[in-house]
N, C-alpha and C positions, 0 to 999 in steps of 0.2 A: 175684219171680214166685211164684205159688201152685202152679204145676205143671199147672193146668187149662188146656187149650187153648181159645182164644177161638173160638167157633163162629159164623160169619157167619149161618148159617141161623136162629139164634135171634133175630136182630135185623133180619131181612130181611122187608119187606112186598112181596109180589108181586102182579101183576095177575091177571086171570082166566086160567085155563088155556085154551090155544089148541092145536088140533091143526094143526100146520104141515107141509104136504106139501113135502118137499125131495127133488127127483129121484125122485118117486114113493113115497118112504118117508114115513110119517107120524111126525113127531117131536113130542114134548111141548115146548111153549114157553109163555111167559107174556106176556100183553099188556103192552107197554111195554119188554120186554127187546129187545135188538137181534136182528136176523135171524141174525147170526153166532153167537149164544149157543146155539141149539138144536143145530146140527151139532157145535159144539165140545163141548158136554156129552155128546153121543152118541159122542164119540171121533173125529169126522171133522175132520181138520186141513187137508185140501186142498180148495179151492173151485174151482180152475181150474188150467190149465197155460198158461204163457207160450208165445208162438209158438216159442221156442227149446226148449220142453219142460220147463222147470223148474216144479215145483209151486208154487202160490201159495195163500195163505190169509190169516190175520190176521197182519199185520206191525206196523203202527203202532197200530191200534185206535182211531184218532181221525179217520179219514176223509181223511188226507192222501196216502197212498201208492197207493191204487187196487189193491192186491193182492187184496182180498176181493170183487171184482166178481161179482155174480150177476144173474140175471133174476128180477124179481118181477112177477107178474101180466102177463107179456108185455113188460115194459119192461126193456131190457137196460142194462148198465153201472151197476147200483145197488150202492152201497157197503154191504155187509152189516153192517159194524161200526158204522154210524151210523144205520141204518134201523130204526125201531121195528116190532116184530111187531104185527100187527093181525089180527083174525078175517077169514077169507076170502082170505088171501094164499096164493099158490102160488109156490114158489121152485125155480128150476132153476140148476144150476151149468153152467159151460162147460168143455169139455175143452181148447179152444184159444181164447184171446182175443187179439186184436191189441194191440200195444203202443200206449199213448197218446202 
């Protein structure tokens, strides 16, 4: 190895910048990234709490576990880890979501 760190940013092509409202806060997102990306890069790890109180966020990252459920444009139970960011979205998280 050369000792130089590989920088992903140098090889990454991103979509257009989108101002994504998440629970009233405007986060920077990129069109085509997942809805989960903006809160995660802003340091937010918890998207909801289970009925028993445990925090939930990204677990599997491929849409199988339903831990990252959010509401997008008024539609509930949307998996943030597999939903692409688009201009005009408004995302809200839930404090308690019933178990599936």
